[in-house]
C-alpha positions in Angstrom: 6.1 72.2 148.5 7.7 73.4 145.1 9.8 70.0 145.5 6.5 68.6 145.4 4.8 70.4 142.1 9.1 70.2 140.6 9.1 67.1 140.7 5.3 66.4 139.6 7.0 67.7 137.0 10.1 65.7 135.1 7.3 62.6 136.5 5.1 64.1 134.1 7.8 65.0 131.7 9.8 61.5 131.9 5.8 59.5 131.7 5.5 61.7 128.5 8.9 61.0 126.2 8.5 57.4 127.2 5.3 57.8 125.6 6.4 59.2 123.0 9.3 56.9 122.3 6.8 54.2 122.5 5.0 55.8 119.9 8.5 55.4 117.3 8.6 52.0 117.6 5.0 51.2 116.5 5.1 53.3 113.0 3.2 52.0 111.2 4.9 51.5 107.7 6.0 53.5 105.3 6.8 56.5 107.4 10.0 57.8 106.2 12.7 56.1 108.2 11.3 52.7 109.9 10.1 49.0 107.8 8.2 47.5 110.7 9.2 43.8 108.2 11.1 43.2 105.4 7.7 43.4 102.9 7.1 47.1 103.5 10.9 48.4 103.1 11.6 50.5 99.8 11.7 48.2 96.9 15.4 49.1 95.9 17.4 46.0 96.3 15.4 43.8 96.9 13.1 41.1 95.7 11.0 38.5 97.5 13.4 36.5 97.1 15.1 38.5 99.8 13.9 35.9 102.3 15.6 33.1 102.3 13.4 29.9 102.5 15.3 27.4 104.6 16.0 29.6 107.8 12.2 31.2 107.4 14.0 34.7 108.3 15.1 37.8 106.1 18.3 38.2 104.7 20.2 41.8 104.1 20.2 42.4 101.0 23.2 44.2 99.5 22.5 47.0 97.4 21.9 48.5 94.0 24.7 47.4 91.6 26.3 44.1 94.7 27.8 42.3 91.2 25.9 39.3 91.7 22.3 40.9 92.2 20.7 42.4 89.7 17.1 43.9 90.6 14.2 44.7 87.7 15.4 47.9 86.0 11.5 48.6 86.9 12.1 48.1 90.8 15.2 50.7 90.8 13.3 53.2 88.7 9.4 53.0 90.0 10.7 52.2 93.9 8.2 49.8 93.9 8.2 46.3 95.1 7.9 44.4 91.9 5.4 42.2 91.7 5.0 38.4 92.9 3.0 37.4 89.6 5.1 34.1 87.5 3.9 34.9 83.9 3.2 37.9 82.7 0.0 38.5 82.2 0.2 41.4 79.6 1.5 39.5 77.4 -0.8 36.6 78.1 -4.1 38.4 77.4 -2.0 40.1 74.5 -1.8 37.2 73.2 -5.4 35.6 73.1 -7.2 38.4 71.9 -5.0 38.0 68.8 -6.0 34.3 69.0 -9.3 35.2 69.8 -9.1 37.9 67.1 -8.0 35.9 64.4 -10.6 32.9 65.0 -13.5 34.9 64.3 -11.6 36.4 61.3 -11.0 33.8 59.5 -14.8 32.3 60.2 -15.4 35.7 58.6 -13.9 36.0 56.1 -13.7 32.1 54.7 -17.2 31.3 55.4 -18.6 32.4 51.8 -15.6 30.5 49.9 -15.3 27.5 52.2 -20.0 27.5 51.5 -19.3 27.4 47.6 -16.4 24.5 47.1 -15.9 21.7 45.9 -13.2 21.2 47.6 -14.3 22.0 51.3 -17.5 19.9 50.8 -19.7 22.5 50.8 -19.1 23.5 54.7 -19.6 26.9 56.1 -17.5 26.2 59.3 -14.8 24.2 56.8 -12.1 26.6 57.8 -13.0 28.1 60.4 -12.6 24.2 61.8 -9.5 23.1 60.4 -7.9 27.2 62.0 -9.0 25.4 65.7 -7.5 22.5 65.1 -4.3 24.5 63.8 -5.0 26.2 67.2 -5.2 23.5 69.9 -2.7 22.5 67.8 -0.2 24.9 68.2 -1.3 26.1 72.1 -0.5 22.3 72.1 3.3 22.1 71.5 3.6 25.9 72.5 2.8 24.1 76.1 5.6 21.5 75.6 7.3 23.7 74.8 7.7 26.7 77.5 8.7 22.9 80.1 11.8 23.0 78.1 14.1 25.7 80.2 16.6 27.8 77.2 19.7 26.9 78.4 18.5 23.7 77.0 17.7 25.3 73.4 20.9 26.8 73.7 22.6 23.4 73.8 20.6 21.8 70.8 20.6 25.3 69.1 23.3 24.7 66.3 20.9 20.7 64.9 18.0 22.8 65.2 19.0 24.0 62.9 20.6 22.1 60.7 17.7 20.2 61.0 15.7 23.5 59.2 17.9 23.8 56.1 17.9 19.5 55.3 13.5 19.6 55.6 14.4 23.7 53.3 16.4 20.7 51.3 13.8 17.7 51.0 11.1 19.7 50.2 12.9 21.1 46.9 12.9 17.0 45.8 11.2 16.5 43.3 8.4 13.7 44.6 9.0 15.0 47.7 8.2 18.4 47.8 4.4 19.8 47.5 4.2 22.5 44.8 1.6 24.8 45.3 0.3 28.3 42.4 4.0 27.0 41.7 6.1 27.2 44.6 7.0 24.6 46.1 6.9 25.3 49.7 5.0 22.3 51.7 6.5 18.7 53.2 2.4 16.5 52.7 2.9 15.0 56.6 -0.5 13.2 56.9 -3.4 15.3 57.8 -0.9 19.0 57.2 1.6 20.3 54.9 4.6 21.4 57.2 6.2 25.1 55.2 10.1 24.9 56.5 10.3 28.8 55.5 7.8 29.1 58.3 10.5 26.5 61.2 13.2 28.2 59.7 12.1 31.4 61.3 12.0 30.2 64.8 15.2 28.5 64.5 16.8 31.1 62.9 16.2 32.9 66.6 18.1 30.3 68.2 20.5 29.9 65.8 22.2 34.1 65.5 21.4 33.9 69.2 24.1 31.4 70.7 25.8 32.1 67.1 26.2 35.6 68.9 26.7 34.8 72.1 29.3 32.0 71.2 31.2 35.1 68.8 30.9 37.9 71.6 34.3 38.1 72.4 36.0 38.1 68.1 32.7 40.2 67.4 34.8 43.8 66.3 36.3 41.2 64.0 35.0 41.1 60.8 36.1 38.0 58.7 35.6 35.4 61.9 32.3 37.2 63.3 31.0 38.5 60.4 31.5 36.4 57.1 30.8 33.1 58.7 26.8 34.2 59.5 27.1 35.8 56.5 27.9 32.8 54.4 24.6 30.5 56.5 22.1 33.1 55.6 23.9 33.1 51.8 23.1 30.0 51.9 19.5 29.9 53.4 18.6 32.3 50.5 19.7 30.6 47.9 17.5 28.0 49.3 14.4 30.0 50.1 14.6 31.8 46.1 14.3 28.1 45.3 11.3 28.0 46.3 10.6 30.5 45.8 9.7 32.0 49.3 10.7 36.7 49.1 9.6 37.0 51.5 10.4 34.0 54.5 14.5 35.5 53.9 13.4 39.4 53.9 11.7 38.0 57.8 15.2 35.7 57.7 17.2 38.3 57.3 15.9 40.8 59.1 16.6 38.6 62.8 19.8 37.9 61.3 20.8 41.0 61.9 18.7 42.4 64.1 20.1 39.2 66.3 23.9 40.6 65.1 23.4 44.4 65.8 22.0 44.6 69.2 24.7 41.2 70.3 26.8 44.8 70.0 29.1 44.2 66.7 30.5 46.2 64.9 28.1 49.0 63.5 30.2 49.5 60.1 29.6 46.1 59.0 26.2 47.0 59.2 25.9 50.2 57.3 27.6 48.2 54.5 25.2 46.2 54.9 22.2 48.8 54.6 23.6 50.0 51.4 23.9 46.6 49.4 21.1 44.7 50.9 18.1 47.2 48.8 20.6 46.5 46.0 20.2 42.7 45.8 16.5 42.5 46.8 16.1 45.3 43.2 18.5 42.6 40.7 16.5 39.5 42.6 13.8 41.3 41.8 14.7 42.3 38.2 15.9 39.3 37.3 12.9 37.2 38.4 10.3 38.1 36.3 6.7 38.1 38.6 9.0 39.8 41.4 8.8 42.7 38.7 5.5 42.5 37.9 3.9 42.8 41.2 6.1 46.0 42.3 4.9 46.9 38.4 1.4 46.9 40.2 2.0 47.8 43.4 3.1 51.1 41.8 -0.2 51.8 40.4 -2.5 49.0 41.0 -5.6 51.0 39.1 -3.3 50.2 35.9 -4.7 47.1 36.1 -6.8 46.4 38.1 -8.2 42.3 36.6 -4.6 41.6 35.8 -1.0 43.4 37.4 -2.6 45.1 40.8 -6.3 42.8 41.3 -5.1 42.0 44.8 -3.9 44.9 45.9 -7.1 46.9 43.8 -9.6 45.2 46.2 -8.0 45.0 49.4 -7.4 49.4 48.9 -11.5 48.8 48.3 -11.9 47.1 51.3 -10.5 49.4 53.2 -12.2 52.3 51.9 -15.0 50.8 52.5 -14.2 50.5 56.1 -14.4 54.4 56.7 -14.3 54.5 60.8 -16.6 51.3 62.1 -16.4 49.3 59.8 -19.5 47.5 57.4 -19.8 45.2 60.4 -18.8 42.3 61.1 -20.3 39.2 58.0 -20.4 42.9 55.9 -17.9 41.9 54.1 -18.1 42.5 50.2 -14.4 41.8 49.1 -14.9 38.6 50.4 -18.1 37.4 48.6 -15.2 35.8 45.8 -13.4 39.4 44.9 -9.9 39.2 46.9 -8.5 36.2 46.4 -6.2 34.3 49.8 -9.2 37.0 52.0 -8.4 34.7 54.6 -4.7 34.2 54.5 -2.2 37.4 53.4 -5.7 39.5 52.5 -6.6 39.5 55.7 -6.2 42.5 57.2 -8.7 44.1 54.1 -11.5 42.0 55.7 -10.2 43.1 58.9 -10.4 46.5 57.4 -13.8 46.5 55.8 -15.8 44.5 58.8 -14.4 46.2 61.7 -12.8 50.0 60.6 -10.3 52.1 60.8 -11.1 50.9 64.3 -10.6 46.5 64.1 -7.4 48.2 62.0 -6.0 50.2 65.2 -6.4 47.6 67.5 -5.0 45.4 65.3 -2.0 47.5 65.5 -1.7 48.2 69.1 -2.4 45.0 70.3 1.4 44.3 67.2 3.0 47.1 69.5 2.1 45.9 72.6 3.3 42.5 71.6 6.9 43.9 70.0 7.3 46.3 73.4 6.8 43.0 75.7 9.3 41.5 74.2 12.2 43.9 73.9 10.9 44.1 77.8 11.7 40.9 78.4 15.3 40.7 77.2 16.3 43.7 78.4 15.7 42.4 81.5 16.9 39.2 81.0 20.4 40.9 79.5 20.1 42.9 83.2 20.7 40.0 84.5 24.1 38.6 82.2 21.4 35.9 80.4 22.6 37.6 77.2 21.3 33.7 74.5 17.9 34.6 76.7 17.9 38.4 76.1 19.0 37.8 72.8 15.6 35.2 71.7 13.4 37.0 73.4 13.8 40.5 71.3 14.9 38.5 67.7 10.8 36.9 68.4 9.8 40.9 69.0 11.6 41.2 65.5 10.6 38.8 63.7 6.6 38.8 64.5 6.8 43.0 64.2 8.8 42.8 61.3 6.1 39.9 59.5 3.0 42.4 60.7 4.7 45.4 59.2 5.2 44.1 55.6 1.8 41.9 55.8 -0.2 45.1 57.1 2.0 47.4 54.7 1.0 44.5 51.6 -2.5 44.6 52.9 -2.5 48.5 52.8 -0.4 49.2 49.0 2.5 50.8 51.1 4.8 48.1 50.2 4.5 45.0 47.2 3.1 42.1 47.7 4.5 39.2 49.4 4.0 35.3 50.5 3.4 36.7 53.5 0.7 35.7 56.7 -0.4 37.9 59.5 1.3 36.2 63.2 -1.3 34.1 65.1 -4.4 36.0 63.2 -4.0 34.2 59.8 -5.2 31.0 58.5 -1.9 28.3 58.7 -0.8 25.6 60.0 2.9 25.7 59.8 2.3 29.6 60.5 0.0 29.3 64.2 2.1 26.7 64.5 5.8 28.4 64.5 4.1 31.1 65.7 2.6 30.3 69.3 5.7 28.1 70.4 8.1 31.5 69.7 4.9 32.0 72.2 6.1 29.7 74.8 9.4 30.1 74.1 9.2 34.4 74.8 7.2 33.5 78.3 9.1 31.0 79.6 12.2 33.1 79.2 10.6 36.2 80.9 9.3 33.4 83.2 13.2 32.1 84.2 13.5 36.0 84.9 11.0 36.4 87.5 12.4 33.5 89.6 16.4 34.7 88.5 15.6 38.1 89.6 13.6 36.4 93.6 16.9 33.8 93.6 14.3 30.7 92.8 15.6 28.0 90.6 15.2 27.8 86.9 
């Protein structure tokens, strides 16, 4: 009987061990040390591209840091499986919000001016229709630009830059360039006036990125690496000052310098530029009477509110009337022939008056998100050793950020008055076209990053 009891206990123990082993083999995904399927494995060091498309089976993933394998930095930090989205959804929503808000505010800020102007045929929706048309053209151009691989943009960057220089020269030729308000900045092309200085901002991003990549091996040499770019920027600056367009020059200089700095050029050079550039702009301001008048009006707009400080004083009144929540959409008083260029350079003042501090904060947050995403996309491209793509993405972020900062600063009286529009928001055909193409190029860089991270061709 004792032997039978021992035998029964042995059988029972063996059965329990067998059941426990079966339970271990059928543990659900997520339990430490068990991965029932490649998709349930930790995200560290693997992507959707680890599933071999030809063999239809999962391949082993090399460890993080292995040469030729570049996981997304966010996946390494958070150990969360990267998204399978083909596009940056947050960036698309930010761009959509800016374009939609711009369409509404351009109509609101221009309706009174258009209705009372003979040039517009007394049509209240004149600027709304044209801004909508420019936006549609820009989106169409952006759709085509998105189809072009970044490698092709790099191949043709020097030639596109030369085309931009030729357009800057053409705009100065009498009979070809069109002069408006004592500035020769436009080339008449059928139903649209092309502004080459706006196009040059995008071309400067491409050229500076390509130049930095080409000079990567000698970037520590001042004469061979930095001086050629300095000469090119001096040429562009001369052409822009002859128009004159000081605002575009400031933005293009910021793009070039930021790209060279992000590319790892000698920091001692930039220390010298920090000192010399303000002196250069001071000289340009002193020797141009109209620029000097703008600076004087900026220092104290209330000293001459009907002269030098007219625009700024009314912009400040608009900001003051808006308070926290604004006077309501369409309720602005300053747009009723008080504030000049309310639908272009001073659109932000109308936004502040009608939407208040909340509206201004929302616009600033949208631009901040756009710049941050551009820098993150560039960092991801650099992580994948795609240096040109990284510099292009970050250059676009610097461009949009600097131009938006200057425009908002001018509207708030923080900076002297400049002829710079608010990207994606202000009325203007050339600006909208170039901004949409730049946004498409940024989305293209992100799209290629995601495909390369998954082991897919671009």
